[in-house]
N, C-alpha and C positions, 0 to 999 in steps of 0.2 A: 655680183661677185662680192659679196662680203668675204672682210679679211678674218680666219678662223683666230680664233687669241688662244693664245701656247697657256700652258700654266706655268707658275712661280719655278715648281722643282727643273723644268723642261727647258727656261729661259735661265737660271741655274748653269745647268747641263751643259747649254749650248755656252754661256761667257766665259763657264773653265775651260771648255774645249779650244775654245777660242785662245786664252791664256796661255794654256798648253802649249799651242802650238806657236804663237810669238814667241815663247820662251825657246821653243828647240831652236827654231830658224835665228835667235839671237845667238846662241850657244855656237852654231856651225857658223854662224857670221865672225865673230868673236875668233875660233879655231881659225877659220882661215887669213882672216886679217894678220893676227899675228904670224903665222907662217911666213905671211908675202912681205910682213916689215922684217921680220928676222932675216930673209934671202936677199933683202935689198941691202938692208944696213949691217947683219950680222948681230945685231945687241938682241937682246930680249924686250919686247911691248910691256910696258910699264903698266898702262891704263888700257882701257879700254870704251870709248865712248858713242852711242847712237840711238837716235831718238825714235 
């Protein structure tokens, strides 16, 4: 059961895909959290922070 090594190009593509997916998820989270904040307080959220 030897593991197959991936090429540098494949590793970079995989890393970039994960980075893009994270960015999209954070964008969706920010949008929904700002909408919820506005609904509860009536004010616009000035900042957004997520780890």
